[in-house]
C-alpha positions as CSV (number, residue, x, y, z in Angstrom):
1,M,-5.5,-8.9,6.1
2,N,-5.0,-12.3,4.4
3,T,-1.5,-11.6,3.3
4,S,-0.3,-10.1,6.6
5,F,-1.9,-12.8,8.6
6,L,-0.5,-15.4,6.3
7,Q,3.0,-14.2,6.6
8,K,2.8,-13.4,10.3
9,F,1.8,-16.9,11.4
10,V,4.1,-18.6,8.9
11,L,7.0,-16.6,10.5
12,L,5.7,-17.1,14.0
13,F,5.4,-20.8,13.6
14,L,9.0,-20.9,12.2
15,L,10.4,-18.9,15.1
16,F,8.6,-21.1,17.7
17,V,10.5,-24.2,16.4
18,R,13.7,-25.2,18.1
19,F,17.0,-24.5,16.4
20,S,20.3,-26.3,15.1
21,A,23.7,-25.7,13.5
22,G,26.2,-27.2,11.1
23,S,26.8,-27.5,7.3
24,S,26.7,-30.6,5.2
25,A,28.9,-32.1,2.5
26,A,26.6,-35.1,1.9
27,E,24.7,-35.8,-1.2
28,P,21.7,-33.4,-1.2
29,T,18.1,-34.6,-1.0
30,T,15.4,-33.3,-3.5
31,V,12.1,-32.2,-2.1
32,T,9.1,-31.4,-4.4
33,D,6.0,-29.5,-3.3
34,R,3.1,-31.9,-3.0
35,N,1.0,-29.6,-5.2
36,G,3.8,-29.3,-7.8
37,A,4.5,-25.6,-7.3
38,W,8.3,-25.8,-6.4
39,R,11.3,-28.0,-5.9
40,I,14.4,-27.6,-3.7
41,S,17.5,-29.5,-2.7
42,L,18.7,-29.7,0.9
43,P,21.5,-31.4,2.9
44,A,20.9,-35.2,3.1
45,E,20.5,-35.3,6.9
46,W,18.0,-32.5,7.1
47,G,14.4,-33.5,8.0
48,V,11.2,-32.7,6.1
49,R,7.8,-32.1,7.6
50,E,4.6,-31.5,5.6
51,L,2.4,-28.9,7.3
52,D,-1.2,-27.9,6.5
53,Q,-0.2,-25.3,3.8
54,A,3.6,-25.4,3.9
55,T,6.7,-27.5,4.1
56,L,9.3,-27.2,6.9
57,V,12.8,-28.5,6.4
58,S,15.1,-28.5,9.5
59,S,18.7,-29.4,10.4
60,P,19.2,-32.5,12.4
61,D,18.6,-30.9,15.8
62,E,16.3,-28.2,14.4
63,R,18.3,-25.1,15.2
64,A,18.2,-24.1,11.5
65,N,14.8,-24.1,9.7
66,V,13.5,-23.2,6.3
67,L,9.8,-22.9,5.7
68,V,8.4,-22.9,2.2
69,Y,4.9,-21.7,1.4
70,A,3.3,-21.4,-2.1
71,E,0.0,-20.0,-3.2
72,A,-1.6,-19.0,-6.5
73,L,-0.1,-15.9,-8.0
74,Q,-1.7,-12.7,-6.6
75,P,-1.6,-9.1,-8.0
76,G,0.9,-6.6,-6.7
77,S,4.7,-6.4,-6.5
78,L,7.0,-8.2,-4.1
79,D,7.5,-5.0,-2.1
80,Q,3.8,-4.6,-1.8
81,W,3.5,-8.2,-0.6
82,F,6.1,-7.7,2.1
83,D,4.9,-4.2,3.1
84,A,1.4,-5.7,3.7
85,M,2.7,-8.0,6.3
86,L,5.3,-5.7,7.9
87,P,3.0,-3.9,10.4
88,T,1.7,-7.2,11.8
89,L,5.2,-8.6,12.0
90,K,6.4,-5.6,14.0
91,E,3.3,-5.8,16.2
92,N,3.9,-9.4,17.1
93,L,7.7,-9.3,17.1
94,P,8.5,-6.0,18.8
95,S,12.2,-6.8,18.9
96,M,12.4,-7.4,15.1
97,S,14.7,-5.1,13.2
98,L,15.3,-4.9,9.5
99,L,18.9,-5.3,8.5
100,D,18.7,-5.3,4.7
101,R,16.2,-5.4,1.8
102,Q,17.3,-6.1,-1.7
103,S,16.2,-7.5,-5.1
104,L,18.0,-10.5,-6.4
105,P,17.4,-13.2,-9.1
106,I,15.8,-16.3,-7.7
107,A,14.8,-19.4,-9.7
108,G,14.9,-17.4,-12.9
109,F,12.7,-14.6,-11.6
110,Q,13.3,-11.4,-9.8
111,G,13.0,-12.0,-6.0
112,L,13.1,-10.0,-2.8
113,L,15.4,-10.8,0.2
114,V,14.6,-9.2,3.5
115,R,17.1,-9.8,6.4
116,T,15.9,-9.4,9.9
117,E,16.9,-10.0,13.5
118,N,14.7,-10.6,16.6
119,V,14.7,-12.1,20.0
120,N,12.6,-15.2,20.4
121,Q,12.4,-17.0,23.8
122,G,15.5,-15.2,24.9
123,V,17.5,-16.3,21.8
124,S,18.8,-13.7,19.3
125,M,17.6,-15.0,15.9
126,H,18.6,-14.2,12.3
127,T,15.7,-14.6,9.9
128,D,15.8,-14.2,6.1
129,I,12.5,-13.7,4.3
130,V,12.6,-14.5,0.6
131,L,9.7,-13.7,-1.7
132,V,9.4,-14.6,-5.4
133,K,6.6,-14.6,-8.0
134,G,6.6,-17.1,-10.9
135,T,4.1,-17.5,-13.7
136,Q,1.5,-19.4,-11.8
137,H,2.5,-19.2,-8.1
138,Q,4.2,-16.9,-5.6
139,V,6.5,-18.6,-3.1
140,M,7.8,-17.5,0.3
141,L,10.9,-19.0,2.0
142,T,11.7,-18.1,5.6
143,C,15.2,-19.1,6.7
144,S,15.8,-18.9,10.4
145,C,18.5,-19.8,13.0
146,P,20.2,-18.4,16.1
147,K,22.3,-15.4,15.3
148,T,25.4,-17.1,16.6
149,D,24.9,-19.9,14.1
150,F,24.2,-17.8,11.0
151,R,27.8,-17.8,9.7
152,F,27.7,-21.6,9.7
153,E,24.2,-22.0,8.3
154,E,24.3,-19.2,5.6
155,P,26.0,-21.6,3.1
156,N,23.2,-24.1,3.7
157,F,20.5,-21.4,3.3
158,G,22.3,-20.2,0.2
159,R,22.4,-23.6,-1.5
160,I,18.7,-24.2,-0.7
161,L,17.7,-20.9,-2.2
162,A,20.0,-21.5,-5.3
163,S,18.3,-24.9,-5.8
164,L,14.8,-23.5,-5.8
165,Q,12.8,-24.2,-9.0
166,L,9.3,-22.9,-9.7
167,L,7.5,-25.6,-11.6
168,K,5.4,-24.4,-14.6
169,T,2.6,-26.9,-14.3
170,A,1.3,-27.7,-10.9
171,Q,-0.1,-31.1,-10.4
172,V,-3.8,-31.4,-9.7
173,L,-4.5,-33.4,-6.5
174,K,-6.8,-36.3,-7.4
175,S,-10.1,-36.5,-5.6
176,N,-9.2,-39.8,-4.0
177,T,-6.0,-38.4,-2.5
178,K,-6.0,-39.1,1.2
179,P,-5.6,-35.9,3.3
180,P,-2.5,-35.7,5.5
181,T,-2.7,-37.3,8.9
182,V,-3.2,-34.7,11.6
183,R,-1.1,-35.1,14.7
184,W,-2.4,-33.6,17.9
185,E,-0.7,-32.2,21.0
186,R,-1.8,-30.7,24.3
187,Y,-1.3,-26.9,24.9
188,V,-1.2,-25.6,28.4
189,S,-2.2,-21.9,28.9
190,K,0.5,-19.5,30.0
191,H,-2.0,-18.3,32.7
192,L,-2.7,-22.0,33.7
193,T,-6.4,-21.3,33.0
194,F,-7.0,-24.0,30.4
195,T,-5.5,-26.8,28.4
196,I,-6.6,-27.6,24.8
197,E,-5.8,-30.2,22.2
198,K,-4.5,-28.6,18.9
199,P,-2.9,-29.8,15.7
200,V,0.9,-29.9,15.9
201,G,2.3,-26.8,14.3
202,W,-0.7,-24.5,15.0
203,V,0.3,-21.4,17.0
204,V,-1.6,-20.3,20.1
205,T,-1.6,-16.7,21.2
206,E,-3.2,-15.5,24.5
207,E,-4.5,-12.1,25.8
208,W,-5.6,-11.4,29.3
209,W,-7.5,-8.4,30.7
210,E,-8.7,-7.5,34.3
211,N,-11.8,-5.6,35.6
212,P,-13.7,-7.5,34.3
213,A,-11.6,-10.6,33.9
214,L,-11.4,-11.6,30.2
215,L,-9.3,-14.2,28.4
216,R,-8.9,-14.5,24.7
217,F,-6.9,-17.2,22.9
218,T,-6.4,-17.7,19.2
219,I,-5.2,-20.9,17.5
220,T,-3.9,-20.4,14.0
221,A,-2.7,-22.8,11.2
222,P,0.9,-22.3,10.0
223,G,-0.3,-20.8,6.8
224,G,-2.7,-18.4,8.5
225,L,-5.6,-19.5,6.3
226,Y,-7.5,-21.1,9.2
227,Q,-8.0,-19.6,12.7
228,V,-10.1,-20.4,15.8
229,S,-10.6,-17.7,18.4
230,C,-12.2,-18.0,21.9
231,T,-13.0,-15.3,24.4
232,V,-14.0,-16.3,28.0
233,G,-15.0,-13.9,30.7
234,Q,-17.7,-11.8,32.3
235,T,-19.6,-9.1,30.4
236,G,-21.6,-7.7,33.3
237,E,-24.6,-7.7,31.0
238,R,-27.4,-10.3,31.2
239,D,-29.2,-9.1,28.0
240,A,-27.9,-11.6,25.5
241,S,-29.1,-9.5,22.5
242,K,-27.1,-6.5,23.8
243,V,-24.0,-8.7,24.1
244,V,-24.4,-9.9,20.6
245,R,-24.7,-6.3,19.3
246,E,-21.6,-5.3,21.3
247,V,-19.6,-8.2,19.9
248,T,-20.7,-7.3,16.4
249,A,-19.7,-3.7,17.0
250,Q,-16.3,-4.7,18.2
251,L,-15.8,-6.9,15.1
252,A,-16.7,-4.0,12.9
253,K,-14.0,-1.9,14.6
254,E,-11.4,-4.6,14.0
255,L,-12.7,-5.3,10.4
256,P,-13.9,-1.9,8.9
257,N,-15.2,-3.6,5.7
258,L,-17.2,-6.3,7.7
259,Q,-20.4,-7.4,6.1
260,P,-22.2,-9.3,8.9
261,A,-25.2,-11.6,8.3
262,P,-28.6,-9.8,8.9
263,A,-29.1,-11.7,12.1
264,A,-27.4,-14.1,14.4
265,R,-28.6,-17.7,14.4
266,M,-29.6,-19.1,17.8
267,K,-29.7,-22.6,19.3
268,Q,-31.1,-23.5,22.7
269,V,-29.0,-26.1,24.6
270,G,-30.6,-26.7,28.1
271,E,-30.4,-23.4,29.9
272,K,-27.9,-22.0,27.5
273,T,-28.4,-20.2,24.3
274,I,-25.8,-20.4,21.5
275,Y,-25.5,-17.4,19.1
276,L,-23.8,-17.9,15.7
277,L,-22.5,-14.8,14.2
278,E,-21.6,-15.0,10.5
279,G,-20.2,-12.6,7.9
280,A,-17.5,-11.8,5.4
281,Y,-14.8,-9.2,5.0
282,T,-12.2,-8.2,2.4
283,G,-8.6,-8.6,3.5
284,S,-5.3,-7.4,2.0
285,G,-5.0,-8.3,-1.7
286,S,-8.8,-7.9,-2.1
287,Q,-9.3,-11.5,-1.0
288,R,-12.6,-12.4,0.5
289,R,-12.6,-14.1,3.9
290,Q,-15.4,-15.7,5.9
291,F,-15.9,-16.1,9.6
């Protein structure tokens, strides 16, 4: 689950960003990963934004975007990496179609290029997903722009990919390094049922059911490594212990390898009782995740 969720939300965040066109002949700018995993060159007028687990570079009016994500090298081939995220991509981007899938040399290693198209907010988009594994890290670049702009932006995307370097020794962040400043924004529910403050760049998804009325929304970091989910509605059941068992059973269906804590923790707040459910599960790539 970790790999597919990671790629899904990195891609979704990229597609939710507004788009731009045009190529540049200006002197390129060099951008180095803050953790020392990679380095790229991009057109001088392009902007750079550091996200929680990734770096976003964008053309001046943000019609063209490249998102770069790096993590420690994981077992498995490039095809397995992409195949693990494909079902979730198709589930969340029903309009997505695969145009091409090919191996090609990238940064001195064998890489994988997957070309796709989809419709995002009524705009036909072209998105290239590039995966490459180095000696210490694996890197994903997602290049996206409106389909009508791709013939203009392809040279820029190509130059950025050609400039990619995977650095052999990643710098170790010092303990006194200040964490990046978090910028916040207000999100208004599509159903006009709530507003919430969230970090800029985090993606909100909503689900709504009727009979009984039930709303679920999930807020996910760009890298997919952090996620907050909230469900609000009526259960029709006043037995709190039974509700806890039903919630745990539903989680077990969604996460077949779930290992819940032996019992939920409780805290009384006035007339309300708060139940804390804890556990762990193994996602794709045999990575342990906690909730």
